[in-house]
C-alpha positions in Angstrom: -76.3 129.0 116.2 -79.6 130.7 116.9 -82.4 129.7 114.5 -86.1 130.4 114.3 -88.1 127.3 114.9 -91.5 126.6 113.2 -94.4 125.8 115.5 -98.2 125.7 115.4 -100.2 128.1 117.5 -102.5 126.1 119.8 -104.2 129.1 121.5 -103.7 132.9 122.0 -104.3 134.9 125.1 -103.5 138.2 126.8 -100.9 138.4 129.6 -100.7 141.8 131.2 -101.4 143.6 127.9 -99.1 141.4 125.8 -100.5 139.1 123.2 -99.1 135.6 123.9 -99.7 132.1 122.5 -99.1 128.5 123.3 -97.1 127.1 120.4 -96.5 123.4 119.7 -93.1 122.3 118.3 -93.2 118.7 117.4 -95.0 117.5 120.5 -93.4 120.1 122.9 -95.6 123.2 123.8 -94.0 126.5 124.7 -95.2 130.0 125.4 -94.3 132.7 122.8 -95.0 136.3 122.3 -97.1 137.0 119.2 -97.1 140.8 119.2 -95.1 140.9 116.0 -97.7 138.8 114.1 -100.9 140.4 115.1 -103.0 138.5 112.5 -101.8 135.1 113.7 -104.5 132.9 115.2 -104.8 129.3 116.6 -104.0 126.9 113.8 -101.4 129.1 112.1 -97.8 128.2 111.8 -95.2 130.7 113.0 -91.4 131.0 113.1 -90.3 131.5 116.7 -86.9 132.9 117.8 -86.1 133.3 121.5 -89.8 133.2 122.5 -91.0 135.7 119.9 -93.1 134.7 116.8 -91.5 136.6 113.9 -93.6 135.6 110.9 -96.5 133.4 109.8 -95.6 130.6 107.4 -97.6 127.9 105.7 -97.8 124.3 107.0 -95.6 122.9 104.2 -92.8 125.4 104.9 -93.1 124.7 108.7 -92.7 120.9 108.1 -89.7 121.4 105.7 -87.9 123.7 108.1 -88.6 121.6 111.2 -87.3 118.4 109.4 -84.1 120.3 108.3 -83.5 121.6 111.9 -84.0 118.1 113.2 -81.5 116.6 110.7 -79.0 119.3 111.7 -79.6 118.6 115.4 -80.6 122.2 116.1 -83.7 121.5 118.2 -81.9 121.0 121.5 -83.1 124.4 122.9 -86.7 123.1 122.9 -85.7 120.4 125.4 -83.8 122.7 127.7 -86.1 125.7 127.6 -87.7 126.7 130.9 -91.2 128.3 130.9 -91.2 131.8 132.5 -93.3 132.1 135.6 -96.5 134.0 135.3 
């Protein structure tokens, strides 16, 4: 099952004209595209699916969702994900 995982934006930056971010997911940081959420800034929580931030959510919703995914053992993709080469 593919689910969007909540994470906190650590920083945003431009990579070859594409707006990107480092997003923290429970201690693991991954790169995500934030083109679909142009108003998102460092400190915001976003739902990320296959490397794309799809929406901005509040911190309480992020915590609830992350805990549910953890209980359902649906966070394995965070551990196996490989960062793309720049």
